[in-house]
Every structure is written in C-alpha cells, then in structure tokens.
C-alpha positions as CSV (number, residue, x, y, z in Angstrom):
1,M,0.0,0.0,0.0
2,I,1.3,3.4,-0.9
3,A,0.6,6.2,1.6
4,F,-0.3,9.7,0.8
5,F,2.9,11.8,1.0
6,M,3.5,15.5,1.2
7,A,6.7,17.5,1.5
8,I,6.9,21.1,2.4
9,I,10.2,23.0,2.2
10,S,10.9,26.5,3.4
11,A,13.8,28.8,3.1
12,G,14.2,32.4,4.0
13,T,13.7,33.9,0.6
14,V,12.3,37.3,-0.4
15,N,12.1,37.3,-4.1
16,A,10.5,34.4,-6.0
17,A,13.1,34.7,-8.8
18,S,16.1,34.9,-6.5
19,P,18.8,32.2,-6.6
20,A,17.8,31.1,-3.1
21,A,14.2,30.6,-4.1
22,I,15.2,28.7,-7.2
23,A,17.6,26.5,-5.1
24,A,14.8,25.9,-2.6
25,M,12.4,24.7,-5.4
26,N,15.1,22.5,-6.9
27,I,15.9,20.9,-3.5
28,R,12.2,20.4,-2.7
29,Q,11.7,18.6,-6.0
30,T,14.8,16.4,-5.5
31,L,13.8,15.5,-1.9
32,F,10.2,14.8,-2.9
33,Q,11.3,12.5,-5.8
34,S,13.8,10.7,-3.6
35,V,11.5,10.1,-0.7
36,Q,8.6,9.2,-2.9
37,T,10.6,6.7,-4.9
38,T,10.8,3.4,-3.2
39,E,12.7,0.1,-3.8
40,E,10.7,-3.1,-4.2
41,D,11.5,-4.4,-0.7
42,V,10.9,-1.1,1.1
43,N,7.4,0.4,1.8
44,I,6.7,4.0,2.3
45,P,5.5,4.6,5.9
46,T,1.7,4.8,6.4
47,S,1.9,7.4,9.1
48,G,4.2,9.9,10.7
49,V,5.6,13.4,10.4
50,V,9.3,14.1,9.8
51,E,10.9,17.6,10.0
52,V,14.4,18.1,8.9
53,L,16.5,21.3,9.2
54,F,19.6,21.1,7.0
55,S,22.1,23.0,4.9
56,V,24.0,21.8,1.8
57,S,27.7,21.4,1.8
58,D,29.9,22.7,-1.0
59,Q,30.3,19.1,-2.0
60,G,26.5,18.8,-2.6
61,R,25.8,16.7,0.5
62,I,22.9,17.4,2.8
63,D,24.1,18.2,6.3
64,V,21.3,17.6,8.8
65,K,21.2,20.1,11.6
66,K,18.0,19.0,13.3
67,F,15.8,15.9,12.8
68,D,12.4,15.3,14.4
69,A,10.0,12.4,13.7
70,T,6.8,11.2,15.2
71,T,7.3,7.5,14.3
72,D,10.4,5.3,14.1
73,E,9.3,3.9,10.8
74,A,9.0,7.4,9.2
75,S,12.3,8.5,10.8
76,K,14.3,5.5,9.5
77,Y,12.8,5.8,6.0
78,V,13.5,9.5,5.6
79,R,17.0,9.3,7.1
80,E,17.9,6.5,4.7
81,K,16.5,8.4,1.7
82,I,18.0,11.8,2.3
83,G,21.4,10.2,3.1
84,K,21.6,9.2,-0.5
85,I,20.8,12.6,-2.1
86,Q,23.4,14.6,-3.9
87,V,22.5,18.2,-4.9
88,K,25.9,19.2,-6.4
89,D,24.4,20.1,-9.8
90,F,22.4,23.0,-8.3
91,V,23.6,26.6,-7.9
92,L,23.1,27.0,-4.2
93,P,23.7,29.6,-1.5
94,F,25.7,27.4,0.7
95,T,25.1,29.4,3.9
96,Q,21.3,28.8,3.5
97,Y,19.4,26.6,5.9
98,Y,16.3,24.7,4.6
99,K,13.5,23.1,6.5
100,V,11.5,20.3,5.0
101,K,8.5,18.5,6.5
102,F,7.3,15.1,5.3
103,I,3.8,14.0,6.2
104,F,2.9,10.3,5.7
105,Q,-0.7,9.1,6.1
106,E,-2.9,6.4,4.6
107,P,-5.3,7.6,1.9
C-alpha cells in the first residue's frame, strides 16, 4: 500500500526569482522525488511526520542540523532516503538553511 505523501520546504527567501528561491524549489523537487521513490522491498511509511532542518555542503551533501520524527518507521525511512541525495548540480547559496516537512498518512 502506498501512503499519501506531502513534502513542504521553506527557506528564508524574499524574491520568488532569487537564486535562493530557485535553489529551494530544486531541493524540494529532489527531496520529494527521492523520498517518494521506493525500492521493491521497502514500503513508504503509512503514518508519521518528519521535519528536517539542513544545509547543503559545497560538495553537494545534505548536512542535517536537526531531525524530528513522530514515528520510528518514518524516521528510518526519511534518514535513509536523504542520506543518498546529492545536490551538487544546483547553484546554491551554501550558507542557507532549509527546513522540510514530510507527512505520511494512509489515503
């Protein structure tokens, strides 16, 4: 069974066309695709909320600063997925912090 999944990302941006806003959109799309895509032997959690505060290193690695989850299943799933993400192809403001919230619930 595939659970309903939603990701919300925020970054302190002022102008919608700014490099920081474009970077936030690209990161959101990459995170959403990565977490939504599952291997055959791994199921997407059916419940839980996971919030991650992170920055991106100059090597394109996500550096988690704070991680909160309401369920162990959702926590393990999101940690595994975001640990594999590389965003080195994006033009990013490397001093920017991003916050993403994943919400898992059955349809």
